[in-house]
C-alpha positions in Angstrom: 55.7 84.9 53.9 57.7 82.4 56.5 58.6 79.2 55.3 56.6 76.2 56.8 58.1 74.0 58.9 58.4 70.3 57.8 60.3 67.1 59.5 61.5 66.5 56.2 61.9 69.5 53.9 63.7 67.9 51.3 60.4 65.8 50.3 58.2 69.2 49.8 58.4 71.6 47.2 58.1 75.5 47.5 55.1 76.9 48.7 52.6 78.5 46.1 51.9 82.2 46.7 48.8 83.8 45.8 49.0 87.6 45.8 46.5 89.8 47.4 43.2 90.2 45.6 43.4 87.1 43.6 41.8 84.7 46.1 38.3 84.6 48.0 37.5 83.7 51.5 35.8 80.3 50.1 39.2 79.5 48.5 41.2 79.3 51.5 41.6 75.6 52.8 43.3 73.9 55.6 47.3 74.4 55.8 47.3 78.0 54.1 49.0 81.0 55.8 47.2 84.3 55.5 47.4 87.5 57.2 44.5 88.2 60.0 43.9 91.2 62.2 44.3 90.7 65.7 44.7 93.1 68.9 48.2 93.0 70.5 49.4 93.6 73.9 48.7 97.2 73.7 45.0 96.7 72.3 46.1 98.0 68.9 45.0 96.3 65.8 47.7 94.7 64.1 48.0 92.2 60.8 49.6 89.2 61.8 50.5 85.6 59.8 48.5 82.6 60.9 48.3 79.0 59.8 44.8 77.9 59.1 44.1 74.2 61.2 40.5 74.0 60.6 37.6 75.6 59.0 33.6 75.4 60.0 30.6 77.8 59.7 29.6 79.9 62.3 27.9 78.1 65.2 24.5 79.5 66.2 23.9 78.5 69.5 20.8 79.9 71.6 23.2 80.0 75.0 25.1 82.5 73.5 25.2 86.1 75.0 22.3 88.0 73.7 23.6 91.4 74.5 27.3 90.6 72.6 27.4 93.1 69.8 29.4 90.9 66.9 31.4 93.9 65.0 32.1 91.5 62.0 28.5 90.6 61.7 27.5 91.4 58.2 30.8 91.9 56.6 32.5 89.4 53.8 33.5 86.2 55.2 31.3 86.8 58.8 29.6 83.3 58.5 32.9 81.4 58.5 35.0 80.9 61.5 39.0 79.6 60.7 40.8 78.0 63.7 44.1 79.5 63.2 47.9 79.2 64.8 49.6 82.3 65.0 53.1 82.6 63.9 55.7 82.4 66.3 53.1 82.2 69.1 52.5 79.8 71.6 50.2 77.0 70.8 48.2 77.9 73.6 47.3 80.9 72.1 45.2 79.2 69.1 41.9 80.4 68.8 38.8 80.9 66.0 38.5 83.9 64.1 35.6 85.2 61.9 36.5 85.2 58.1 35.9 88.6 58.4 39.2 89.3 59.9 40.9 88.1 57.0 43.1 90.5 55.2 42.7 89.5 51.7 44.5 92.2 50.2 47.7 90.4 51.4 49.6 87.4 49.8 48.2 84.1 50.7 50.8 81.0 51.1 49.2 77.4 49.9 50.3 74.2 51.8 53.6 72.9 50.1 53.3 70.2 47.5 54.8 66.9 48.5 57.5 65.8 45.6 56.4 62.2 44.5 60.1 60.5 44.4 60.9 58.4 41.3 60.4 54.7 40.9 63.4 52.8 41.3 63.9 50.2 38.4 64.0 46.7 39.9 61.6 43.0 40.2 58.2 44.0 40.5 57.2 41.6 43.0 59.8 41.7 45.2 59.5 44.2 48.3 62.3 46.1 49.7 64.0 45.0 52.4 62.4 45.8 55.9 59.3 46.4 54.2 56.3 43.6 55.0 54.1 43.2 51.7 50.5 43.3 52.3 48.3 40.1 51.9 45.8 39.7 49.4 41.9 39.1 50.7 40.2 36.0 49.7 38.5 37.8 47.3 41.5 39.2 45.7 42.7 35.7 45.5 40.2 34.4 43.7 40.1 37.5 41.2 43.8 37.7 40.7 44.5 33.9 40.4 46.5 33.8 37.3 49.0 36.7 37.6 48.2 37.7 33.6 44.7 38.8 34.8 46.2 41.2 37.1 45.6 44.5 36.0 49.0 46.5 35.5 49.8 49.7 37.7 48.7 52.8 35.9 51.3 56.0 35.8 50.7 58.3 38.8 49.1 61.7 37.6 51.0 64.8 37.5 50.4 66.9 40.5 49.0 70.4 39.5 51.7 73.5 39.9 49.4 75.6 41.6 46.4 74.7 44.1 43.0 76.1 42.8 40.0 77.6 44.2 37.8 74.2 44.9 40.3 72.5 47.3 38.7 70.2 50.0 38.3 71.7 53.2 40.0 69.0 55.6 38.8 68.4 58.9 40.4 67.2 61.8 38.4 64.1 61.8 40.2 63.9 57.9 43.8 64.2 59.6 42.7 61.5 61.9 41.6 59.0 59.4 44.7 59.7 57.3 46.9 58.6 60.2 45.0 55.8 60.7 45.3 54.9 57.0 49.3 55.4 57.4 49.4 53.1 60.4 47.3 50.3 58.4 49.7 50.2 55.5 52.0 47.5 57.5 49.2 45.3 58.5 47.3 42.8 56.2 43.5 42.5 55.6 43.0 41.1 59.3 45.2 43.5 60.8 48.2 41.2 61.5 51.6 41.5 60.2 53.5 38.7 57.8 56.6 38.1 60.0 57.7 35.4 57.4 57.7 38.2 54.9 60.0 40.3 56.6 63.8 40.1 54.8 66.3 39.2 58.2 69.2 39.2 55.9 69.3 42.4 54.7 68.1 44.5 57.8 67.3 48.1 57.5 70.2 50.3 57.9 70.3 51.9 61.3 70.7 55.8 61.4 73.6 56.7 63.7 72.8 58.9 66.8 73.2 62.7 66.7 76.2 64.2 68.2 75.9 66.1 71.2 77.3 69.5 69.7 73.8 69.0 67.5 71.6 70.0 70.3 71.4 73.4 71.7 69.5 74.5 74.7 68.4 77.4 73.3 66.6 75.6 70.4 65.1 72.8 73.2 63.8 76.5 75.2 62.5 78.0 71.8 60.7 74.6 71.0 58.9 74.3 74.5 57.8 78.5 74.0 56.4 78.1 70.5 54.7 74.9 70.8 53.1 74.5 74.0 52.9 70.7 73.8 54.5 67.8 74.6 52.6 64.9 73.6 53.3 62.4 71.1 49.8 61.6 69.9 48.8 63.1 66.8 45.5 62.5 66.9 45.5 64.6 70.3 47.3 67.5 68.4 44.8 67.3 65.5 41.9 68.1 67.9 40.9 72.0 67.9 39.8 73.8 71.0 35.7 73.5 71.5 35.4 76.0 74.1 36.7 80.0 74.7 36.4 81.1 78.0 35.4 79.1 81.5 33.7 81.4 84.5 34.1 80.1 88.1 32.8 82.2 90.4 34.0 85.9 89.6 36.7 84.7 87.8 36.7 84.0 84.1 39.8 82.3 82.3 40.4 81.5 78.6 40.9 77.9 77.9 44.0 76.5 76.1 43.1 72.9 74.5 40.4 70.7 73.5 38.2 69.0 76.1 35.3 66.3 75.7 32.6 68.5 77.3 29.2 67.1 75.6 28.5 68.4 72.3 26.1 70.8 73.3 28.4 72.6 75.3 30.6 72.9 72.6 31.0 76.6 70.9 29.7 78.7 73.6 31.1 82.0 74.6 31.3 81.2 77.9 30.9 78.0 80.0 29.8 78.6 83.5 30.9 76.3 86.1 30.2 75.6 89.9 33.3 76.7 92.0 32.6 73.9 94.3 31.1 70.7 92.7 32.7 71.5 89.2 29.2 71.0 87.4 28.8 73.0 84.2 26.2 74.9 82.6 25.0 76.9 79.6 24.0 79.9 81.2 24.6 81.9 84.2 20.9 81.6 85.1 21.4 77.7 85.0 24.3 78.4 87.5 22.2 80.5 89.9 19.4 77.8 90.0 22.1 75.0 90.7 23.7 76.8 93.4 20.4 77.5 95.0 20.1 73.7 95.7 24.0 72.9 95.9 25.3 72.6 99.4 28.6 71.9 98.8 31.2 74.2 100.2 34.7 72.6 99.9 36.0 69.6 97.7 34.3 66.2 98.9 36.9 64.4 100.4 39.0 64.5 103.6 41.1 67.3 104.4 44.8 66.1 105.0 46.6 69.4 105.4 45.8 73.2 106.4 48.6 76.0 107.2 47.0 79.3 107.2 45.2 79.8 104.3 46.1 76.5 102.2 44.4 73.5 102.6 44.8 70.1 100.6 42.1 67.7 100.4 42.3 63.8 99.7 39.4 62.8 97.1 38.8 59.1 96.2 37.7 58.7 92.7 35.8 55.7 93.3 33.6 57.2 95.8 33.3 60.8 94.1 33.0 59.7 90.3 30.9 62.7 89.4 33.3 65.2 90.8 36.3 63.6 89.7 35.0 63.5 86.1 34.1 66.9 86.2 37.7 67.8 87.5 39.1 65.8 84.7 37.2 67.5 81.9 38.2 70.9 83.5 42.1 69.8 83.7 42.0 68.9 80.2 41.2 72.1 79.0 44.7 73.1 80.2 46.5 70.1 79.5 46.9 69.0 75.8 48.4 65.0 76.5 45.8 64.0 79.2 43.8 61.3 78.2 41.8 60.3 81.3 37.9 61.5 81.7 35.6 59.0 82.6 37.8 56.0 84.1 38.8 57.8 87.3 38.0 54.9 90.0 41.5 53.8 90.1 43.1 57.3 91.5 43.1 59.3 94.2 43.2 63.1 93.7 44.8 65.9 96.0 43.3 69.4 95.5 44.6 72.3 97.0 41.9 75.2 97.9 43.6 78.3 98.0 43.1 81.9 96.6 46.1 82.2 94.4 48.1 79.6 92.5 51.6 78.3 93.2 52.5 75.3 91.0 55.9 74.5 92.9 53.9 74.2 96.3 52.1 71.6 94.9 54.6 69.6 93.5 56.3 70.0 97.1 53.5 68.7 98.7 53.2 65.5 96.5 57.0 64.8 97.4 55.8 65.3 101.0 53.6 62.7 100.9 56.2 60.3 99.0 58.3 60.6 101.9 55.6 59.9 104.5 55.1 57.0 102.2 58.6 56.2 102.2 58.9 55.7 98.2 60.8 57.6 95.6 58.5 59.7 93.3 58.4 61.1 89.8 55.6 62.8 87.9 53.7 60.9 85.1 55.1 61.2 81.8 55.1 63.1 79.4 55.0 66.3 81.3 53.7 69.6 79.6 56.0 72.4 79.1 55.1 74.3 81.7 55.4 71.3 84.1 58.7 70.3 83.0 59.6 73.7 83.8 58.3 73.7 87.0 59.5 69.9 88.1 63.2 71.2 87.1 63.0 74.2 88.8 62.0 72.2 92.0 64.3 69.6 91.4 67.2 72.1 91.3 66.2 74.1 94.2 65.8 71.1 96.6 69.1 69.3 95.5 70.9 72.6 96.0 69.3 73.3 99.3 70.1 69.7 100.6 73.5 70.0 99.6 74.1 73.5 101.1 72.8 72.6 104.5 74.3 69.3 104.9 78.1 69.2 105.9 78.5 65.4 105.6 79.2 64.0 102.2 76.4 62.8 99.8 76.1 60.4 97.2 72.9 60.2 94.7 71.5 57.7 96.5 71.5 59.6 99.5 70.2 62.5 97.8 67.3 60.6 96.6 66.2 59.0 100.0 66.2 62.3 101.7 64.3 64.0 99.0 62.3 61.2 97.8 63.3 62.4 94.0 64.3 59.6 92.0 67.8 58.7 91.1 67.0 59.3 87.4 65.9 62.7 88.2 68.5 63.6 90.6 71.1 62.9 87.8 69.4 64.7 85.0 69.1 67.8 87.3 73.0 67.2 88.6 74.3 67.2 84.9 71.6 70.0 83.8 73.4 72.1 86.7 77.1 70.8 85.7 77.5 69.5 89.6 79.6 66.8 88.6 83.3 67.4 88.8 86.3 65.0 88.3 88.7 65.3 91.0 91.1 63.0 91.9 90.2 60.1 89.6 86.6 60.2 90.9 83.5 62.4 90.2 82.4 64.7 93.0 79.4 67.3 93.6 80.5 70.4 93.7 78.4 73.7 93.9 79.8 76.7 91.5 79.2 80.0 92.5 76.6 80.5 89.7 74.4 77.6 91.1 74.5 79.4 94.6 73.6 82.7 93.3 70.8 81.3 91.5 69.8 79.4 94.3 69.8 82.4 96.7 67.5 84.4 94.0 65.2 81.6 93.8 64.7 81.3 97.5 64.5 84.9 98.0 61.5 84.8 95.7 59.6 81.7 97.3 57.3 82.9 100.2 55.1 79.9 100.7 56.5 76.4 101.8 54.9 72.9 102.9 55.2 72.7 106.6 55.5 68.9 107.4 54.1 68.9 110.6 50.5 70.0 109.4 50.4 67.1 107.1 47.9 64.6 108.9 47.9 61.7 106.3 48.6 57.8 106.3 49.6 56.1 103.2 46.3 53.8 101.9 46.8 50.4 102.2 44.8 48.5 99.6 43.9 44.8 99.5 44.8 42.2 96.6 41.5 42.4 95.5 41.1 46.2 95.3 44.3 46.4 93.0 42.7 44.4 90.2 41.2 46.6 87.5 37.7 47.1 87.4 37.5 46.7 91.3 
């Protein structure tokens, strides 16, 4: 069994282990690690360690595929499903699996118990420095008006050494409520902080920053590869995937993350989408009836760019609310940190209509819009892991290309104005590529042989480029009333 990863391992004890054959499917709870059968890249059956993230009864949906054969039907645990995260795999590969796939003959690792810190001896009514004591409600003030009548705290019960078979199954809603409870510990009954109770004379100690030697590029890349998430919202991470696959036209893809489609569409084997208006349906028969009435053959907006077989469309969220909402729901299946679903009116959407996807081409198109507008641009933060890698590659290739094709000396501001990349992104890219050199008492930008070799390889692979002459677009001009929220 591999050790569980916690932010503060010192506060957790060793994980209890139950040997194979001593536990049942019903005793498995959220946080356990078990071995589950899955097919590898070669189609061979393997047993891989996985962490249980959520548990549910097997859903019964009348729109599921009728001819689909369930190979685990009738086996023990087939009526239960586990949402699992495969050990050392990307978060995008998390999926619902049947309980019949759990290998009960192998060891089970229970969640690591938290070690209770011993209480320090001190005045009972004095709050520690930096902590905000809670206010008592009016009812508590009336009951405990006399301090002698207040009940004395009872000793905390000792934790059991091993988990029992009747552990509570923790759902994602429980996890979200626990997070809210922890955040509310610093608030009073009315949701306000008692600023007067803060001890400003003895502020809490500030931890010194980590040295640069503590950061490793290999560790950062490994973190991106295995986590697949850069979101800072715990509630967003806690949500489990509710859709398995999506079908658009003749293509069928697997979804990666949770998307807030209506509840009646959840737990379908396949969600059918109209490839033109992005409407969603339970079955292929419903989609076929919709296509007989749907007359849309392209995104409902203005075509602002066309070159060969690639075209871009500008869509106003205020005019095409239904389409933009469907687009946001579809995008959420592949982005774990976006929260825009219904308030689409203040935004302009740009859709690329093509046969094959090229992320770097979309990035280049967005910067061409910034050049037309005469402004510096940067992507919305936080970026997904793949988005971060894509933008870093584009910034590096664009900056190196500008330096190679320019004979004059360029400053950071010159690079930003010519590429529409913000100064911060230019500085970070040059620092990552180690382009800054100290020469005669000043810093200069110098291209090394390794950077030039990498640039030539990237340029040889890149076949598609945006042709600025084919872009027919004017920056939108909004009145003062239109810039108000809720217009």
